N, C-alpha and C positions, 0 to 999 in steps of 0.2 A: 888758674880758676878764673871764670869769666861769667858773662851774662849772655843770654839769647833771647831774643824777641822774635816769635814766629806769627805771622798772620797769614790766613788763607781762606779759601771757599771751597767747600766740597759741592761738586755739581750732582754727584749721585753717590752711592755706595763703593763705586769702584774708581772714581777719578776726582781729583782736585787739584787747586794750585796753591802754592805756598811761598811766601816771600821771608826770608830770614836776615837778621842783624845780629852779627855775633861780635863781642869784644872782650879781651882779657883784662884783669885788673893788674896784671904784672907791668912793670916798667923796665925798660932795657937798661941792663946793667952789666958791668964786666964780669960777673959770676955766672953768667948764662941765661940771665932773664930776657924773656923776649915779649914783646908787644905784638898782639895780633888783632887785626879786624877783618870781618868778612861780611859782605852783603851778597845775597843771591836770590834768584827767582827760579822756582823749581815746578816742573809737572809732578803729579804726586798719585801714582797708580796705587790703589788700595785694594785689599782683599779682606772682608770680615772674617773672623773666626769666632763664631758664636755671637751672642749678643752684645758682649761687653769688650771684645777685644779685635783690634785691627792690625794687620801687618801693612807696611807701606814701604814704598821706594821713593827717593828723591832723585829726580833727573833734571839737571839744568844748568844755568850759567851762573858763576859767582865771581866776584872780584875780591881778592885776598891781599892784605898788606900785613907784612911783618917788618920789625924794627929790632935789631939785636944790638945788644952791648958788648957781645963777644965777637972777636975777629974770626971765630971758627964757624960761626953759624951764617947761613945764606939769608940776605935779606930779599923779599919778595914783594913786588907791587904790581900785580897784573891779574887779568881775568882769564877764564877759560871755563872748560867743562868741569862740573862738580857733580857728586853722585853720593848717595847714602842709603840707609834702611833703617827701619824702627818699628816699634810696637807702640799703639795707644789702647789705653784701658779706660773705659767710661765708668764713671762713678755716679752718673745721674740715675734717678728712679725712673723705673719703666711704668709706674702705675700712673703718671700724669695724665689728665684728659686733655689731649691735644685739640679736640675739636673747640674747646673753649679759648684756646690760646691764639688770638687772631694777628699777634706779632710774629708768629713762627711760620714762615711760609713753604717749608719743606715737610712733605708727609712723612709720618713716622713709619718706618720699614721694619722695626724690631731689630735692627743692627746698631752697633756701637758708634757709628759715624753719624747718626742723625738726631740723636737726643740733645736737648739743651740742657747744658750743666757743666759740672766740674768732670776732670778726668786727669790721667797721668801719662806721661810719654817717656820713653827712653829710645835714643837712637845713636846711630854711628854715621858719620859724614867724612868722606875725603874732600878737603876743601879745594883743591886744585889738582887736577889730573892733566899733567902734562910731562914729556919725557925729560924736560930740562929743569923740572921743578922738584924739590925735596918733597918727601911724603909729609903731608901736614893733615893728621887725622884728630877728630873730636868726637868724643862721646859725650852726649847730652842727656840729661833728664830734667823732669820738671812737672808742673801743674799746667793744665789746659783749662780754658773755659769756652765752650760753644754756645753760640746764640744765634 
């Protein structure tokens, strides 16, 4: 188990960029515990499915570090291509009057990526895609806030 911090900017309803920092709460131990840290920067192509739901991909570069307490697990400390896919669900109200909100500089298009407010996400990410690296997959879920 761990924590994920993600921050990004959606240029329009079809494309954004996103930075991610991920870390686990586990400590390396002889019973197979493994520490994990990951930092990445991603292009984020998106496609809105209705007014509340977006599907997206993550394509970019990430640096991943693992530290294992077990002699049977491989330790990694390198960067490379990283990719993933996910869903975002918008929980914000569609009834807000956007013309009165001068702090919000993107026009409302009726799609789930453009509202200011809370949302939910779930995604899958392969942290490091290299032929000599072991498979390191992460499934994440959480709460978002768009502003």
